[in-house]
N, C-alpha and C positions, 0 to 999 in steps of 0.2 A: 811041072806046072803049076804053081802056086796058088792053092784056090782062094778064089778071090774074098772069100769069107778071112781069110788068113791076113788079111792086108787092111780091115777095120781094126782100129786102136779100141777101141772098150773088150773086143771077143778077144784081142790077145791081153789085155789086162787082167780078166776073167780067167783066159787060162793059169796064166802066168802064178795069178793069188791063189789059184789052188795048187802049183805046181809048189807053191814057195811051203804048205805044210807048217805054219811056226812050230809046232812041238817039236815040227823032227828037223832040227839044224840041218843036218847034209842034205836035206830037202833044198839048200839055197845053191848048191852045186849045179844041179838044173836049172835052177834058171840063170844062173851065172854059165854054166854051156847055153842055152838059148840065146844069151844080148849077144856072143859069140859066134853065134849060126850064119844070121844073114844080117844086114843092114834095115828089113823090115823088125826083125825080133827085137833090133837091140834096142830102139828109145823106151817100150812099155815095160821091156823083162827088167830095164834098167832100173825104171819105176820101182816097182814092183821091189828088187835086191837092195834098193838104197830107200824103199818108204819107211823103214826102221831100223833106228840103232838099239842093238839093246845089247845091255849090261857091256859094253863096249866101247869106246870111240878109236879104238885102234884104225877099224878101216879107214878113219882121215889120211891115216900116214900109209897106210900099206898101200893105197892106189895110186900115191907119188912114186918117182921113181926112185930106187933107194938112195945114192945119193945126198938125197934131200937129209935123209933121218936115218936113227940108229935104234938098237930096241936094248934095252938091259930089265931083267928079268920080266917079261912082259908087258913091258911098258913102253910105248916109242915118244921119241923126244926127236925134234929138227936142231940139227946141230947147227944151224946154218939160218939168214934169211930165208923167205921163198922166195923164189925169181916169179914172173909175173904167169913166163908158160905155169910154170905148176901151181900158180891163184887159179889161174883159168883152168886147170884142170880138176882143182877141190872141188870149184862151184857150180863145173859142171854134174857132181854127184850130191853136191850139200843141198842145192835146191831143190832135190827130189824126195829129202828127209823129209816127214812129214810128224815122225813121232821120234820120241829117244826116251828110252824107258832102263834108265841104269836098273842091276838086278840090286838089292838090296840086300844087305850085310855083307857083300863084299865091297871091301876099300878097294878106293883109288877108280879112276875112268876111262885106263888103257892109255894115253895123252901123261904125260909130265903136264908138272904144273906151267912155267912158261909157256912150253903150247898152246894148253890152252888158253895162257891168254894174250898170244899173239894169233891166233883165230877171232878171237874178240876185236879187231881192230884189223881186218882188210884195207887192202889198197881202194880206194873209190867209197864212194857214196852208200851203198848197197851190201846189208850184212852176208852173211854167207850161209845162215839156214834162214831164208826168209820166208818161208813155208811151215815150220816147226808146228804144230798146230797141239802138242801137250808133251810136256816134261813132268818124270818122275826119278829124283836122284835121292838119296840119302845123305841128308844136310852132314858132311864133317869136314875136316879141318883138307884135306885131298877132294872131298867131292865139289866144297861149296865153290867152287873157281867156274862155275857152269853157270851162279847167276852172272856172272859178265857177261856174256853170248847173247849180242839184240835178236829177241827175236819178236818181231813186229806182230805175227799174227797168231801169236800164240792166244790159248783159249785157256786150259788145264794145266792147273802148276800143282803136282803132290811131292809132299816133301814129306822125310823120315828124319823126323830131329831127335836129338835131346841136351841143347843150348836153345829157345826160341828168342832171347835175348840179339844173342848175336847173328840169327835168322833174321829180326828184325832189322839191324842194320844192313844186310845185303840188301834184304828189299829196298831200302832205300832210294839205290840207285839203278835197281832192277824196277825199279815201275817205270822208269824214266825209258827206258829203251827195250823195255815192253808194256806196252801201255794196253793193250785189249785184254788184259787178262779177265775171265768171267766166273770162272772157278777157281777158287783155290782151297788145298786140301790140304791137314796138316797131320799128321801122324807118328806116334810115339815110336822110339826106335827101341826094341828091345824091351827095357822093366818101365811101363807107361809112369811112377813114380818119380822117374828121371826129367820126366816132362816140367820146365817150367812156364806153366801155362797163369799165375794165378793176375799176373800184371798181363796186361794187354793194351798196345798204346793203338789206338783208334786212326792215329792221324798216317800210319804207317799203312793199314788194310786202305781207309780210303782213297791213297792214290791211284787207282783205277775205277774212272769213273763209271764203268760199264761191267762192274764186279756183283755176282748174282746170291754166289755160291760162297759162302764162308764154313768148310766142314771140319772139325776137331774131334779126331777120334774119341776123346777124352774130353770131349762138352758133356755127357753123358754123362760124366760124374764129377766134373766141376761142382765145387759147392761156395768157393768164394771169388769172388769176381773186380777186380780194382781198375779203373779206368779213368784215362788222364788225357786228358787235351785243353787247347785254350778255348774253342768253342764247343758247346753242347750238340752242335748238327754231328759231326764226325760221332760221337759219342748214340747217336740218336741210331746213324746211319748203319754200325754196326750190330748194336742189338738190333735191328729188326734183321738182319743178314744171318743170324747165327738161333741155334735152337738151346739151351741151358736147363733141362727137363728137372735136376737135380739142385739149381743152386737155391743158397739159401742167404748171402750175404752178399749185397750189390753196393758197391760206393765209385762216384763219379767225381770228380775234380776238375773245376772248371779256372780259367783266367776270366772270363768275362761273364758279364752277365746274362743270366737266359731269359729269352722274352716267353710272355705268358705260352704261346703256340711252343715253342720249344720245352716249356717243363709238361704241358701235358703228350708232347710229341713223345718224349723223356718217360714218361710212364706209364704209357703204351706200349712201347719199347719192350722196360723192362714186365709186363703183365706178357706180352706175346710169345718174347723168349725163353722163360721159364713157367714154371708150376705157380702161377699165385699162391695158391696153399701153402706153397714150401718155403718160401721169401719170411725171413726174419729180420735179414736189415737192411735197408734202404735204406743209404746216406748222398745224399746229393748236395757239397761244399761246393762256394767259390772264394777262391784266394780273398782275402781280408784284403783290402789295401784300405790304410786310416787313411789317408790323400779324398780318399769316395767317401767316409763313414760321417762326414759332416754334410756331404749337401743331398738332402734326399729328396728334393723336391720333385724330381725328372721319374723316381723309381714310382714301380709296378706295383699297386698294391697287392696283396697275397692277399681272398678271398674263401669263401667254404669254396665256393665250386672251384677252382684251381686242387684243391683238397680231396675232393671226391675220388678221386683215385687210385686215391691209399687205404678207399673203404673196401676193394676188392681185393687186399695184401690182410684175410683172417687168421694170419698166423705172426705177426711182426711183434718182435718182440722189442725191435729199435727204431725209430726214424729220426734224423739229421739234416736237415732243411735249413742249410746257412745262405741264402742267397741275399743280391742286395737290390732288397724288394722293403717294403713298408708293411705291414703285415695287420688287418683288423679282422679280428676273430672274436666274438662274442660267448660269454658260457654255453648258453646252446649251443650255437656252430661246435663248440670242441669237445661238448658232451656228447655229440651225435658223430660226430667222428669219431671220439673214443668210444661208443659202443660198441663199432666194428673189431674192437683190440684188447679182446679181454685177459691177453698176455704180454699186454705189454708190459715193459720194463724203461724204457726210457725214451722220453716226450723232449727232444729239444729245436727250437725254430728261432732261426736266426739267433744263434750264440755268439755272433761276434757282431752282427749286422745290425741289429734290433733290431725293435716293431715300429719304432718312431710315433708313436701314436699317444694320446690323453687317456687312452681306456687299456684294453685287455681281461684277462679274467681276473673274477671279481674272487675275494676271496672263499665266500659264499661257494662259487663257482668254483671253485681248487677241491674244498672237501667232497662234493661230487666227485667230482674229476679222482682224487683219489680211492674214493667205495666203489668208481665203474672196475680203475685198474688198479686190483691191490696186488700187484707184482712190481707197482713203480717203484725205483728205485732212483735213479735222475731227472729231474725234467728243469729246462728251461723254456718260459715263458716272461712275458709281460705279467704284471699283476694292477687289478685296478683301484686303487686303494681311495679313490674317490669318496669323500663322508664318511671313513670308515673310522669312529671314535669310539666306540664303545667298547669296552672292554668282551672281549667272548667270551665263552663258556667254553671249558676245554669239554674236543670231541670225544673224550674217554665218558667225562660228566653224561653224556649226552647219549653214549651208549652205539660210540661210531666205531667201526674197525677200518681203519685206511693203512693206505699201502706204509711200507716200511721204506720214507723218505732216506737217500743221506747226503742228498745235494740238489740244493733249491739253489738256480739263477733266474733271477727277477732280469736281468738286462737292463734296461733302457728307462726301469718302471718309473713314475712319477709317486713322489711322497711329499707331503706336508707336516711340520713340523708338530701338527696337534693328530697327524692319525699316528706318529710312531708308538706310544703304549699299544694300542689295539691293534696293530699290528704286531706288533714285537709278543704280547698274547698268544695272537690270534699264529704266529708259526712255533712261540713254547708248544704250544698244544699237536700242532702239526708232525712237527721233526720229533722225533726219536732222541729221547737224551743222552749222548753220546758223545764223547769227546771228535769222534769221525762224520758229525753231521754239522755240517753249516749252511751258513746261504751266502751267496757272494753276488757282488752287483759287476754290467758290464762297464765301464767307466771309458773305454773306448768308444761303445757303439753312442755312450750319451754325451759327451763332453763338452757342447755346448751349454749345458743344467748343471754341470760336475758342480756347481758350487750353491747350488740350489739342495741335491738332491742328497751328494754323496757321504754327506755328517750326518743327514736323517739316514742312512740307509747304513752306512758305517754304528752308528747307533742302536740300531735291531741288531748286528750280527753280532758287537759284545757285549747285548745282554742276554745273547742264547747262548753263548759259549762262556757268561760266567755260567748261567745256569748250569749247561754240563758241567765244568770245571767243581760248582757245590754240590752238583750228583754226586760226582764219584768221591772227590770228598767224605763227602756223607757215605756213600756204600763200602769209602775203604776203611771209614773206624767201625762200622759193623760188625766189617768178615776181622778185624782186627783184639774188638770187644769183643 
């Protein structure tokens, strides 16, 4: 007579779990034998036996009548459509599967591609693997069809891959049939240098509303990250889920205008996902739409408080912020920001969208900026030329040592005709006299007052170019003489 304790399912599951001994494959035969011993043992033994499909899916074919499948080189395939009875047999086993763990380094799943695809579309509404919570496999042309299987209970997905872009395409449909993922772990297959992870599409990752962790073994060595999205919010969510300790260059490109809260959250996300002192390039750009360039009335205004988070990045070399906002920054505010960036080489604020302001940084403020940031080579700032009519002394005559600028974009700065001589003299002193140095004016950002300002800025540019040409001519004459 069987002891009554052996009629308790939990006890039997523990016993058979010990019998299974995962490190000893032959011990599975003991569990299978238990399943055949008696009716009471059958169900818990099968639960343990089918709890994990390890390194091969061939048991899904071998559990069916031999007439349903054939074997070739270790891979099984269904050579005819399964009958309803065979589907029922298959369900009696697959409902017990909690984990699918394919051996990394081995190609193939043990089932042919067509057979695996057929399992993704069983008759009826219920998927075959309704209780699988863990899936690990190597993303290859042979194995990638595992992502066709609906896994409504899946919580953890572990992928070993060498082609991230192809993997992202597969995830688009997988997120719909397996919506409850909470952890996504991406590992390089073999040589980490073969994994392309410099571009991540946050729209793919954020298809899972409950996703809590995105882990990639290469994230600890990634130095450059480019993100593309229609809205900034998916990028913010992604940055909150990953850690990038070695990141140096972060670029985000969006289609639609971010809100003030979006901008703040984005900068906070960059700071928390990486090491603030390691970030050298910080780029946030909204796709420029000329149709929106001339309707600035409803734009938010970028002020010092919006840019304060940038001050946490003390090693910045390049700042490029281009969003559909107005800009209102004074000399003192720009200098306060620049004091935190002694290594800054490029400062570009709204290169395409313009500032849409009467003001900007004054020529004297620009001189102080170039003294504070001696490595600056490119700037894009609105210049406040109002009342600047007196010819200034050259910086050299004042004993000033300035950054060696090669490019200045004055964006949509206003300028009156009486200011042209003084502004020209100012930029001749600021720009090193070389043909590679020039001043540009963004016509698209201030198209509405092109007739007023374009001619004046063209005059400034032409005089600077003429001076550079004359300087080179004199220099060549000295060499030949």
